N, C-alpha and C positions, 0 to 999 in steps of 0.2 A: 503494498498498500505504500503510494505518496506521502510523501511530508509536506504537510500543508498551510501551516504557517511559512510565509515566504521572506519576512523582513528581518536582515540583521543575523541570520539564525545561523544554527549551529547543530551537528550529528550529534555527538555523545562519546561516552567513554568505547561503545566499540569502535570507533570512527580511530579514535586516540590510540588505540590500540595494534588497528590493523594498517594505519594509513602508513605507518613506516616501512613496513613489508614493500606496500605498495609502490611507493617510492624507489624503493630500491630497484623493483623487477621493470621500472619502468612500464606506467600502467597504459593498460588500451585509454583510449578517446573516449571511450562510455566510463569507464572507471575513474576518471581523470575528472570527467563534468561532473560525476556522483557524488566525487569526494571533495568539490568543490559546492555543489549545495548542500549537503550532508554537514560541511561544516559550519554553514552557515544557517541550519533552519532549526526550530523546535522540531521535538518529536510530535507526533501527530495527536497526541492524547492535548495538545494546547491551542486551543480556538479564539481566542482573546488577548491583544493586549495595548497598554496604553504607554503612549510616545509624548514625551515634551521635545519640542522641537522648536531649535533657537536659531534664528535666520537673524544673519549679520550682512551688512553691507558698508561701504565706504562711510554712509549719514547715518545709520541706526542701526540698531537691533533690536529683534520682536520674538514674540515667546510665541508659541501657541501649543495643546492640551490636543493631542488625536487620538482616537478609539481604532483601534485594526481589530476585523474580525475576520475568520477563516472557513472555509467550508470546501469537500470534496463532494462537489453534485454527478451524479453518474459518471463519477471515471474523472472527471476535469475538477482544478482546484478554481476557486471565487472567492476574491477577496470585499473585502468591505471600508473603508475609511470613510470617518468619521468625526467633525469638529466639536470639543465639549468646549474649547474656552481657544480665544474670546467671545466674550459674547457676540458680540456682533457676527460671528463666522458660526455660532451656533447652529445645527441642525441640518447645515450642509454635508453633502456626501457623495464619495465616488463610488462606484461600483464597478469593479476591476472583474471584467469573466470571460470564459473563451471567447464570446464570440464577440466582444468588443467590451468598451470604458463609456460608463457613463457618467454626469454629474445632475444630480437632484437635490434640492432645496424644499424650504419651507413655503418661498413663493415661488413655486413652478406646480403647474399644473401637469406640467407631464416631463418625463426623464429627455434629457439635452446627450446626444451622440457626441464623444469627445475621442481627445486622442490617450495614450497611455504616457505620454511625454509632454501631458498638461501637468503644469506647476499647482502643488496641492500646497504648498506654503514653503515661502522661500527658495529654495533651488530641488525641495524636496519633491520631485516629479509622481506622479501616482507609481511609472517601473518602478522606481526606486523604494518607493513607501511600502509598495506590497511585496516588492522583492524582486530582482534580477534570477530567471529560472536558466542556468547554465544548460544544464542537461535536458529540458525542452525547446530551448530556443536558439541554442547555437551548435554550431557544428567546429573542431577544432581546425583551424587552417594552419598555425603553425606553432610549437613549441622549442622553448632553448634554455638554457640556466646561464642566471648572470649574478656579476658580483653586486654587492648590497657595498653601501659605507661603511657597515660595522665590522665588513671584512667576510660576512658570511656571504652564503650564494641563495639565492630565491629559482625559483621556475619560473617563465614567463608563458602564456601563452596566449595567441593571438586567435582569436574567437569569430566567426562568421556566422550571420544571423539565417536560419534554415529559411524563411521567408520574408515578406518585405510587411507581414504584421508586426512584427517584432519591431518595438517601440527604436531600439539603436541596433542600427544594421551591422557594426563590430564591436568588438570590447575584447580588453585586453588584462589578462590576470595576473596579478603578482602575487606566488604563494611560496610559503616555506615547504622549503625543496623536498625534508622529511617528513612532515605532516601531512601534508597537501592543504594546509589553513591557508585558505586567501588571504593578502595582506592589505590590496587593492585592485581596486577594477577601474579603466579609463572606458569610456562612454565614448562610443564615438558612430556619427554618420554623417562620412563623407570628413568631417571635421572635429577632433575632439571637443565634445561638450562637456561633461563632469565627470571629474574622479573622486572615484566613494574610497577614502578608505577606513578599514576596521580597525577603529584604535582601540576598543576592549572586548575581550571574550569575556563571559561568567559561566558558571554552570550554576544548572538550574537542577531541577529532581532528578534524583538517581544516575548520575552523570550526565544529563544533556545538555551539553554546550551550546551557548549563541553567544552571537556579535549582541554587545548589551549598548554599546555606541559606536557612530560610524560618523564619519563627516565628511560634504559632499562638498567641493570644490568646482565652482565654476570655473569653465575653462575660457568662457568666451568675455564673462564680465569680471575684470580684475578687483581684485580684495571682496568679492560674495561667496560666501560660503555657510552651508548649513550643518546644524550638528543635530543628531537624533538620539535620546535617551531613553531604553523600556525601562520606565518606572513601576511597572503592574502586570503582572500573568494572571489568567484566566482560564477554566477549560470546562467552559459551560457547557451544554447540549446547546447549537443552535438552529431556528427553523430557516429551512429555506427561501422563506420571505424575505425574508432579509439581504436576499444578494438578487431578488427581482423586480429589475427597472421600473416592470408595469404596478408594481406596489410602492414606486415612490420611495426606496431606500426602507421600507418593513416599517416595523415598530421603531420607538424611540429605545 
């Protein structure tokens, strides 16, 4: 069963044990992409978490609080992003579904079709906020070993999107060479758009590793960056209606 919580997430104790062996035996492309995803995603028991977003520009700093909900429906991952704070944004909802991305709000009579590159808050677009799915959305184009500033080596992997529905058509992942834990990803579509730095990993229940903090650096607007931090985690059962755009986002 797929991991379904898709933001800043990680795989758990099994990966921590297995990854060094995989790195030493030069993993297949599929195994490599799987390791990248499992190193960032919660176990499937986690369905909800709350994220504090801090957006910084040369002129101002703003904060928001959002709730992310995830569910696998008919074998496909769906996510819901809803604002809790600030008050003027409360009630706005993004749905990121296999069939498309939608925006709904308290003043709308119908959902608006949008793109996964749409900004949720600051430089955090729908795609980054919901979580980049490397195994589902990309193939490996090239991999190489690179030297890091601290004298260690890292694995750098160029990825190509499987089709034009993927928000960012190219990506370059830099990962720990031994554990295969991603350190950063550059998201590109012709030009670099965002670099996402996975800054802090933590362990949830039963050794479930996840990314608690990530920093998104805008490559087009100098000085713009957004930090996201998970502040609460939940495992409640979610109704399908929460992910139905015809329900205008579902129950609050």
